N, C-alpha and C positions, 0 to 999 in steps of 0.2 A: 505494500499499500504505501502510495506517495504521500508525503507529508505536501499540503498546499501550505505556500507562503503567505502568510497575513501582511496587509500594510502596516508599518512601525507606526507606533504613538508618535516616537521623537523618531528620525534620522540622528544618524552619527553629529550631522554639522546641525541640529538643535539642539542636541547635547551640549555641545562646545559656548551657545548661548548662554547655559547653565553653570554648568562647571569651567572651572580656569583651565584645565589640564588641555594640554596641546601634544603633536607626534613628537619626540617619539615616547613618551607617556600620557598617552590616550588610548585606551582600553575598550570601548563602548562599542561597537556596532550600529547596534540599534536597541531602541527600547520598545518592547511589544504590550506591555500591561504597565499602568501608571495608576496609582491612585496617591494624591498628593496627602503625607503624613502616614501613610498606613502599608503601602506595598509598592515594589516594582518588579517587575521581570523583566531582562535585557539577554541579547548576545555579544560575544566575542567569537569569533571565527581567529583559530589559532594558523596566522599563516607560516608556510614552510619558510618564507624570507625575512621575517620577523628577527633584527639585529640581535636581542640576547640568544637566541638560538644558535649564533656561531659559536658564542664559548661556553654555552651551558647544554649540552654537553658535545663537543666534537664527536661527529659519527652516533650519538646517539641524545636527539636535540628533544630535550623536557623546557616546558615552562616552569620556572622557579616558582616555587611556593610566595615568596613574597611580591610577585609579580600578578600571581593570583589573589592575596590580600588586595592590593592597589587596587586589582580590577573592583574586587568586590566593594573596596571603601568609593571607590567612581560611582558605581551603580548607586549603593548606599544612600548617597550623598543626593542624588536626582530628587526622591520625594520628600525628601526635606526640603530644600531651596524651591520645588515647584509649589511649596506651601504660602499662601497669601502672608502669612507669619515671618515668610524669611526669604521672601523676594529681594533678591539685589545682595544677598550677604554669601557669606561660603563657610564650608564647613573643613573641618580639619580633623583627622582621626586622633584620638585622643586616648583610647584602650583599646585593647585586643583578649578575650575568653576565651577559652575552651576551641580554640584553633587547631583543626583535624586535617590532614592531609592522608588522603583515602587512596589516591590514583595518580598515575604520573598524566599531565596532560601533554601531548605531545602535536608536531604540526599537522594539520588537517582538521583535529577535533573542533567541533562546533559547541561552546560553552554556552549553555544556560546559566545568568546568574540572578537570583531570587533572592530578595532581602524584605524581610518584614519588620517595619518598625515596631518593637515591644515596648519600648518607653519614651516619652517626650516632655520637653519639661523647657523653660524659656530661651534657657542658650545653651542647651544639649539634646541628643536624641541617641536611640540603641536603637541597633538593628541586628538580626539574626541574618547571616548570609548562609546561603548554600551554592554552589557550585556542581551541575552537572554537566555530563557529556551528552553527546549526541545517542547513546545507547541507555541515558537516564540513570547511569552509574554516579552516584556523589561522588564527586574530586577533592574538593575541600568545605571546609565549612568552618564560622568563626561567630562570635557574639561582637559585633564594632560598637564604639564608644564616639560620637563626635560631638564635639564642640563649634557652637556657630557664632561667626562672628561678622562686624563688619567688613567689608573690603579694606577699608581705609584704617583697619586695624589688622591688619593681615601683615 
């Protein structure tokens, strides 16, 4: 059965209007589901020509765990920054808990990144993130805490 591609809720270009990250540190290809202050589902396609794969590891390329976390954090900041309460602000990753890496991520993998916001206060948010591959296998997960700040205080 062929999966039908649905239109993205946000394209990569639209995501760049929300978060400040840019190439080579931008890891969101599209957002497929978004409920501000609650939930986001996004995609990251791992291409064989990504620069970090040249050295991690030659002959056996694997996406570093730290970049999986960065991807999760970029995605997790979207439902916070799309909230009317936080428009025009920036979200910084402040803490990580319960981080687990379960499977290797290799070129050709199509990652689904899901973050559910589990706590939200005036200047912070907490999200439970999970990354799965195209086979539905969990590859990594983490509980992330974000601090939300004005752009001029960044």
